[in-house]
C-alpha positions, 0 to 999 in steps of 0.5 A: 393454123386459123381456127377461127375461120375453120371453126366459122366455116364448120358452124355454118356449114360451109365445107372445104369442097364449097370454100374451095370451089366459090374461092377458084382452087382445090380442095387441096390448096384450101387445107393447105392454106387452112393449115398455114402450109400457103398463104392466102392470096389478098384476092381470096381474103377479101372474097372471104371477107366481103363476100362469103363472111361479112359479119365477122371482121378480117382480123377475127377470120385470118388471126393465125393460131401458134403452137407453143412449143417448149424449150428444154 
């Protein structure tokens, strides 16, 4: 769901486990958030943008990918 955020984490060699520890939540919770199953909280969003990845805009990191489904 958040492919830009996932890509940046990958590029910076930040594992999901490390990101989860940084946010103070479980790996499974981070995976759910990255897949769009659950939402990021505002503190998680702010911490990611301000402390972990300040060189990227919040709009870029948290742009949601929408799957296009064809209607037949």
